[in-house]
N, C-alpha and C positions, 0 to 999 in steps of 0.2 A: 450128164446132159440135160438136166431138167431146166436150167438156165435158157436153153434153146428154145423152150417155148415162150421166152420173151423174144428172142431174136427173131424168130420164126414168123410170129406172128406180126411184129412188126413191119418185118420184109413184104410180108402178104400183103399188109396194109398200103405200103407205098405202089405195090405191083399193081394191086386193084385199081389204085388211083389213075396209074399211068398206061396201063395197058388197055387194047378197045373194049369197049363195054361188053362185048359177047365173052370175053374171057374172065370179067371181074369176078364172078360166081364162082368159078372153077378155081380160080386163085385164092379166093377164101375157104372153099372147100379143100383144098389142100392144107392151106396153112391152120384151119382149126383140127382137121384129121390128123395132122401130125403132132400139133399141140396134145389132143387127147391120147395119142400114142405114146408120146414120151411121157405123158402124166402116169398114164397106166402103168409102163415100163419100170419107172421110178418107184411108184408105190409098192410095186410086187418082187422088186428085184431082191434077190438075195444078198445077204451082209449088210444091207440097209441098217444105219442106226436110226430107230425111229424115236427113241427115247429123247435125243439131244439135239437142239437147234446147233447142226453142224455146218459149218462153212464151206459155201461149194467156190465162190469167186471171192475176194478182195483185194482191190485195185485203188489207191489213192486218186482221189477226185479233188478234194479242196483240201490240201494238205492244211492251211493256213487255220481253218477251222476246224479240222481233227474230220473231215467227210469224208466218206470213202464209198465205192460202188461194192458194196459189200452183200453179197447172197447168202442163204442160208437154208436149212429145210429140216424138218422132222416131221414126226408121222401126221401131225394137224397141217400144218402147210402142205403137205405131198397130197394129203386127203381133199384139200380144197384146190388143187391145182387141179384134180382130177374132174371134181364137179365143174370146175371152168371150162375144161376142156369138153366135156361132155356137151355142156349146155350151150355152148359157142357153136360144136358141130351142128347139134339139133338146130340151132336157130338159123344157121346158114340152108340148111335142108328146107326148111318151112318156109326160107326167103326166095325161093330158087324163081319165082315168077315175077320177082319186083322188077319193073320195066323202067320206073322213074329214077334216073338219073342213078344208075346200080354201080358206077364207079365211086360217085361219092358215099354211097349206101354201105356198100361193103367196107370202104375205108373207114367210116367211122364206127361201125360194127367191130371192125379187128382192132380197132384203138382202143375202145373198152375193154376189149378181151387182153390185150396185152399189159395196160395199167393194172388189170386186175391180176395176172400172174405176177406183175413186178410186186404189187402189194402183198401178196402170198409169200413170197421168196425175200422181202426187201430185210437185213437186218442191220441196217442202218438208218435211223430216226428220220434224217432229211431223205433221203431217199425213198423211203417209205411213203413221205409226204407228199413228194413229187409225183410217185404214181399214184398216191391215193386221188391229188388232184387232177391227175391227166385223165381220170374216169368221165371229172364232170362235164367238161366241155363237147366230146363226142355224144352224152346224153342229150345234151340239149338239142343237138343240130339233128340226131335221129328223131326226136319227137316232133321238133318244131316244123321238119320238112316233111316226113313221110309219115307223121301221126294223123288222128282222125279227130275224135270229138274234143273242141276246145282246146287244139293241140299246143297253141302259143301260150295259154294261160297253163297249161300243165307242167310245158317246158321250162317255163319260169318258176313257176312255184319249186318245182322238182331242184333248179339250178338254185333258188335262192336258198332252199332248207341245205342243200349241201354244203354252199358257200358257210352258211352260218356255223354248220355241225364243223366245217375244216377250219373257221377260224377260231372256234374253242379247240381243237386238237392242236393248230398252231401254238396257242396259249401255254397248253399243257406241255408239248415237246420244247418250247422254250425254256420253261422254267425247270424241266430236266436237264436239258444242256448246260443252262447256267449254274445250277447246282453241284451237277456232277463232272460237268467240264468233259464229257464226251457225247456222242450220237451213236455210240456203240451199242446195239441191244444188249450183247450178250454181257456186258461190263457194267450196262444199266440194270440188268436184273440182279447185278451183285452187290449195287450201292444201297446203302442204308439211309434213305430220306429222313428227314426229321418228322415226328408224327403230326406236329403243328402244320408243315407244309403239304403233308399227305392230306390231311383232314378237307382242305379245300381244292387241292391240285387234282385229286384223285376225281371228284365228281365234274369238274370242269372237262377234265380229261375224257372221262367214259360219258358225258353226255353227249361230247360233241361226236364220238363214234356212235352214239346208240340212235340219235339223231336219223342216221344212214340206215341202223337197224332194224327202224320202224318203233321205237320205243312208244308208248301212249305216255302223253298227250301229243308227241310231236310226230305223229305218225300220218297225217294227213296227206302229206306228198304223196304218199306210196300209193293209194286208190286211184287219186287225180292222174297221179303220172303213167299209171300201168293203163287205164282208161284210154288216156292220150296219146300213148306211144304205140307204134305199130307192131305187128307181131313179133319179131324178133327182139324190138326193143322191150316189150314186155318179158319175156323169155328172159334176156338177160339182167333187167331190174329183180326179177324174183330169183332166178337161179345163180347169179352171182352177185349183183351189185350190193342189195339188202346184206350180204355176207360179210362183204367189205367191213360194214360197221361194226358187226357181232365179232369178227375176227381180229379188228384193231382192239376192242375192248379187252378180248381175251388176252392178246400176245401183248401188248402196251398198257392198256391201263391197269389193268387188274394186276400184272405183274411187276410192274413199275412200282406201285404203291399199294402194297397189299395192307397195311394197316389202315390206310384210307377206305380201302374197300369193305375191310370189315366194320368200320363206322358206318357205311352206306347201305351194306350188302340186304339189311331188310326191307329198305326202301326201295331196292331194285327188284325184290321178290314181290313187292305190292304194286309195282307199275308195271311187272310183268303179269302178273294174275288179272289186275285190270284189263290190260290190252288183251289177253284170250278171250275174258267173257265179254268183254264190250264190243269188240271186232268182230267177232261171232253173232251179236246181238245184232249190229249194225247190216251185217253180209244178209241177214235173215230177211231184211226188209227191203233189198233192194231189187231193181227190176231189169238191170244192166248185168249181163253177165258178168262182163269183164270188171264191174263193181264188187260183184260176188266174190271173185276170185283174188281181188285187188283187197278186199276186207279179210279174206281167208288168210290172206299171205300175213297181214299183222298178226293175226289172232296165232298164226304157226310160227312165227318168230318170237311172241311172246314166250314160248315154250323154252326157245333158244337162253332168252335172258334167265328165264326162272334157273335152266339147267346152272347157266355160271353163278347165281347168287348163292346156289347151295355150298360152292366152295368143297366140295367133296369129290372124288376121282371118278363115281358113277354118274354124278350130275352133271358134270365137266364134261366128261367124254360123252354122255346123252347129247349135249348141247350142240358139240362138233360132229355128232352124228346126225342131228337134226340138221343141221346147215348143210349137210350133204342130201340127206332126203328131202327136204323141202325144194333145195335147188332143183332137184330132179321133177318133184311131182309138181310144183309150181310152175316150171316151165313146159312141163307136158300139158298142164292144164291150160295157161295161155295161149300155147300153140294151136290147141285145139279149138279155144274160142275163135282165135283168129281165123281157122279155117271157115269156121261157121260163118263169120261175118264175110269172109270174101265171096261165099256163095250165096248167102241170104240178103246182104248189106244191111242186117238189123242185129242188135244184139240183147233188144228187147224180149223179155221172156213172155210177157204176154203174146207178142206176135209171132215168137217162135214156136210157142203151144199149140198154135192153129197150124203148123205146116207138117205134123208127121216126118220129122227127120230121120227117125230111126228107120225110116222105109228107103227113103234115097239117100241117105250117109251110114251106110252099116259099117263102114271100118271106123269111121269117125267116131260113131255113136259107144262102138266097143271100146275104143281106147277111151272115150270119156268114162265108160262105166269104170273101166279099170282105174284110171285117174282119181275118180271120185271115191272108190274102193280105197285107195291109197293114202288119198288125203284125210278120209276119216277114221285111218289108222286100224284099218283091219288088221288081224293078221296074217303075216305072209308077205305083209308089203313093208317097206323100209319105216314108214312112216309108223307103223307101230311098234317097231324096235327100238326106234329113236325115243319116241314118247314114254315107253314104258321105262327106259333106263333113266329117263330125265324123273320121272315121277318117284321111283325108287330112291333115288339120290335124294329129292325134295323133301320125300317123307321122313329122312333121318335129320333135316335141317327145319322144315317150315312144314309140318305135318297139316296145318288148318289150311295152307295154299293148294295143298292136294285137294281137298275136298272142295275147295272152290271151283277149282280147275277141272274137276269133273262135269260141273254145269257148264262150263265151256265147252268140254267136248261132245256132249248131248247137242248144244245149240249147233257145233262143227257138221254134225250127222245131219241134222235139221234143214240147214240151208243148203247143204251139198245134195241132199236128195230132192230137196224142191226144184235147186238149179237142174238137177238132171232130168228129171219129171218133165218140168215145162220146156225144156231145152229138146227132148229129143223124144218123149213120149207122149205129149201134146195134153192138151186139156180135154180129158176124156169125158164123155156124157153117152151112158149105156155101153161103155167098153169101146166105143169108137170114137174115134178124132171127127170132131165137127167138120173140120176142113183140111186136105190134103193139097200140099201147093208143090209143083214139081219144081225142085232145085236143078239149075241147069249144071251140069259139071259136079254133081253130086258124089261121084267116086273120089277117093282119095289119090292123089298122085303119088308116083312112087317114091318121090322125094319126100314126101308127108310119112308115107307108109315108114320109109327107112328112118327118119327122125323121131317118130311116135315108137318105133319097136326099139329102139337104143334106149330112150327114157324108162319105157315099162322093163326092159331086161334089166336096168339099174334098179330100178326100185323093188324087182321080184329077188334080184341075187342079193342083193343087201338086207331085204326082208326074211327071206329062207335060211341066209347064213350071214348074221351079222358080224361074225366073227372075223370075216374079212377084213372090215374096217376098222372093228376094235382093239384088234391086237397089233394095229398102226396107230391108232389114237390113243389108248390108255398109256401107254409105256411115257408118250409125250404129256401127257396131263399128269403124270405123278412127280412130274418135274419140277412143275408150278410152284413157285413161293406161296403162292397165297391160299393153297389148300390148307384145311384145316387137318391138323395132323394128328 
């Protein structure tokens, strides 16, 4: 049934475009709720083989070129489909008041979601690439039409970076196909590519995916795109789209070219650590709330890349858990930032600090406090479980990186607390806010409360009991051929 996440979402996209505008949001809600439900059922179904990338559907597509419509799933892909459904459902709830061309808005939103499901379930490289590229066009329209600050520039920059990464991915896929004579991922992972080929093919393929994963120094599209995107667009970028790059690096680049990965793993760790510290330092200097969260996303994705670079079970499992965790927490932070902007028409921290929003927006303040704690890696939230797993894995391989990463974690706490204080608790003099602005419609809507509660419950559930996901992720990681044995 997990394959129906793709079909249900695509059908929802078409219906949202064709039905009367008043029904578009309801169609989107049903489609995303259905996808989330299917993902949840598949991940927690009994007798599921989480360890092996097991075929779900295999139908000849272009037999002359050996292309098949081939879908498969294991514990990693099922975890990613779950966070996709969860983020998409919350994004629809936080977009309930969209009045500008809602049919097209929800059409493009659902196409991003459908393409993401396809990427996480594809077991044919060409099919994988089709779904991977399918996500790019809807992202452009979501930002260019419904975005805000420098939306045309942000949309174009994100698209150009995505196409650049996609071109490198295509080169890597072409090399693998010409050499091995197949596009089947299950067969390719058993093929022995020559070390000389892996030495240059791996960095090409990995970098193509890592651009979308926000690797330093090719990360600048992410904060710009986040700031320009509408609330749902930012939620999808942080919660799903950046994970496509990290997932592709894990599933395809590392697994197809393990010898090439061994040659370059130290450099991946170096870039990951730089990204963690650099992005956190830049976030500390930002005055736009969305820029703060955007650079925070880059910093947190650095942990994913560091976990992958460790090439051991703990580090890589932590990386997958961090993909889920940051998908939930990043989406929640962007959702709340959008709710603040909708009511105040500003994201400038200096302006927000004069408004005393904690008094006029109590639920949004509470949710932002929880999201900030989760983002800082406070125990009890998924961020802590993911990051501690990565760091323990990294200690075995790159102990120096763990020490430097500690500086990044301090900076994460610093910019998060600064943004929280300025946004909601004001610039206080003598314990009093200098000016309190009455924000109209300050109370959160029912849809916003439901969306925020879903994401908060997810980060708490995984934080308090990470075994829920790790028992499904680790068996799949243990079968990866690039691990240090």
